[in-house]
C-alpha positions in Angstrom: -27.4 332.3 -29.4 -29.1 329.9 -31.7 -28.6 330.4 -35.5 -32.5 330.8 -36.0 -34.7 332.8 -38.4 -36.6 334.6 -35.6 -34.7 336.1 -32.7 -35.7 337.9 -29.5 -34.4 341.3 -28.4 -31.8 339.8 -26.3 -30.5 337.9 -29.4 -30.5 341.1 -31.3 -28.3 342.7 -28.7 -26.0 339.8 -28.8 -25.8 339.8 -32.6 -25.0 343.5 -32.8 -22.7 343.5 -29.8 -24.8 346.1 -27.9 -26.5 346.5 -24.5 -30.1 347.3 -23.6 -29.7 351.0 -23.6 -28.2 351.1 -27.1 -30.8 348.6 -28.3 -33.7 350.9 -27.2 -32.0 353.8 -28.8 -31.9 351.9 -32.1 -35.4 350.8 -32.0 -36.4 354.5 -32.1 -34.8 355.0 -35.4 -37.1 354.9 -38.4 -34.9 352.4 -40.4 -34.4 349.9 -37.7 -36.2 346.7 -38.4 -39.6 346.5 -36.7 -40.4 343.4 -34.5 -43.1 340.9 -35.4 -45.7 340.1 -32.9 -47.8 336.9 -32.9 -49.8 335.0 -30.3 -47.5 332.0 -30.8 -44.6 333.9 -29.4 -44.5 335.3 -25.7 -42.6 338.4 -26.9 -42.0 340.3 -30.1 -39.4 338.7 -32.4 -37.2 340.1 -35.1 -36.2 338.6 -38.5 -32.5 337.7 -38.2 -32.0 338.6 -41.9 -33.4 342.1 -41.5 -31.2 342.9 -38.5 -28.1 341.7 -40.5 -29.2 343.6 -43.6 -29.8 346.8 -41.5 -26.3 346.5 -39.9 -24.6 345.9 -43.3 -26.2 349.0 -44.7 -24.6 351.2 -42.1 -22.0 353.6 -43.4 -18.4 352.7 -42.4 -16.5 355.2 -40.3 -14.6 356.5 -43.4 -17.9 357.3 -45.2 -19.1 359.3 -42.0 -15.9 361.2 -41.8 -16.1 362.1 -45.4 -12.9 360.2 -46.6 
């Protein structure tokens, strides 16, 4: 994966270390970053910074378990 500002869904999956099924589950979440669409791109693209920020905002396992 290139270190670019705009990334495609396959790059998002690679960045997060997830497969297609989990990616489509995440896309349904209200707080997951929304893709950008533009005629210049063949497919919707995501901002790498938004994906990273979203992932960093996730609670740690300790926070989920109430420790």
